[in-house]
N, C-alpha and C positions, 0 to 999 in steps of 0.2 A: 286320629290313627295312633296305634301303639308305637312307641319308640320315637315318635317325632316330637321335637321340642315345641312348646306353645309359642306362637308368634307374639313378640312383645307388643303391647298396646302403644300405638304411635299417637301421643298426646297432641302433637302439632297437627297431624292429619285430622284428628277428631275436632280440634278447635276450628280448623278451616272449614270442615264440613258443617259445624254448628253455625259459623258465621254465614256461610252460603245458604243454609236452611233458613236462618233468620231473615235473610234478604228476600226470600221467596216463600212467604207463609202458605201453607196448605191446610185444609181442614179435612176432618173425617173421623171415623171411629174404627179402632183396631181391636179385634178380639184375639188375645194371646192364650193359647191352650198349652199349658206347661205345668208339670207336676213338681218340678224341682224348685224349691224356694230360692236358692242362690241364682239359678238361671232366670227366674221370674223377676227377682230384684234387679238383676242386670238389665233386663228388658225395660223395666219401669224407668231405670236411670237413663237408658238410651233414648226413650221416648220423651223424656223431659226436654230434649233438644228440639222437639216438635210440639211446642206448647198449644197449638190449635188442634192437636189430635187427641181425641178421647181414647184412653187406654183402658180396656176392660180385660179381666183375666178369668180363666176357667181352669180348674185343677185336673180335669180329665175329659175324655171325649164325650161321655154321656152328658155331663153338665154342659159342655159347649153346644152340643146339638139341641139341648133343651133351651139354651139361652138365645139361639140365633134369631128367633122371631122378635123377641123383646129388645135385644141389643141392636139388631139391624146393622151389623158391621159393614164397612166398606172394604175391609181386608181381614183375613184370618191368618195368624201365624200359628203353625201347628207343629208340635213336637211329634216325632215318630214313635218313640218308645214311651207310651203312656200306660198307667195302670188300667187294667180292664181292656177296653177297646184301644187298638193301636191307632196312630195317626193316619195310617193308610186306610183303615176301616172307616174312620170319621170322614175322610175325603170321599171315599166310595159312597157313603150314605148321603153326603152333601150333593154329589154329582147326580145321584138318583132322584133328588127332589127338585122339581122345576123351579122352586123359589130360590135355590142356592146354586143351581148348576153353573151360572156365570160369575159367581162370587170369587174374586181372586184369593187363592190360598198359597202361602209360602211355607215350605217345610223348613224348620229350624231344628237341626238334629245333630247329635253326636255320632250318628251312623254315617261315617264319612268315606266308606269304601266306594270306588267308582261304580260298582254294581248297585249299591244302595241309592246313589244319586240317579243312576240310569232308571232304576225301577220307579223311583219317586217322580221323575219327570214324565215317564210313560204313564204313570197312574193319574196324572193330571195336575200335579203341583205346577204353579206358574214359575216358581224358582225354588232352588234347594240350597240353603245356606248351612254350612257345617259349623259346629261349635269348636273352638271359640270363633265367633263371627268377626268379620272384618267390618267394623262399625260404619266407617264412611261409605263403603260400597253398599252395605245393607240399607242404610238410610237413603241413599240416592235411589235405590230400587223401590223402596217404600214410597218415596215422594213421587216417582214416575207412575206407579200404580194408582196412587190416590188422586193424582191429577187426572188420569184417564177415567176414573170412576165417577167423577163429578159431572 
């Protein structure tokens, strides 16, 4: 949100989350749909804390939809503001396809107004994380989702 200071990264919390994650390994494949290279790099770094998770990226919605069958992800992380097709449209198309209707999808977006979050949850996102993400909370949610999908 405009005018709000960014939350400082809590290295201790991240370290504790990483230790907790290492103690309880989970497996799976995550498809991250993100057009911003800096945000994608951050996500790749975050997922290094989950070494048994295969991390796959797509730069836009059209590519992500085309990759779904080959990648067969257990979870999709979807930016809302993508070039071409929006993240909401990608989700709508996924929910309209019986193959992907039950695939968990998390919004990860800079669109952080309460109305954005409400619309996202109503559209069918399992969770809605705003950037900058709270890494320990985000990773715990990812772990819970991947445990259920196995």
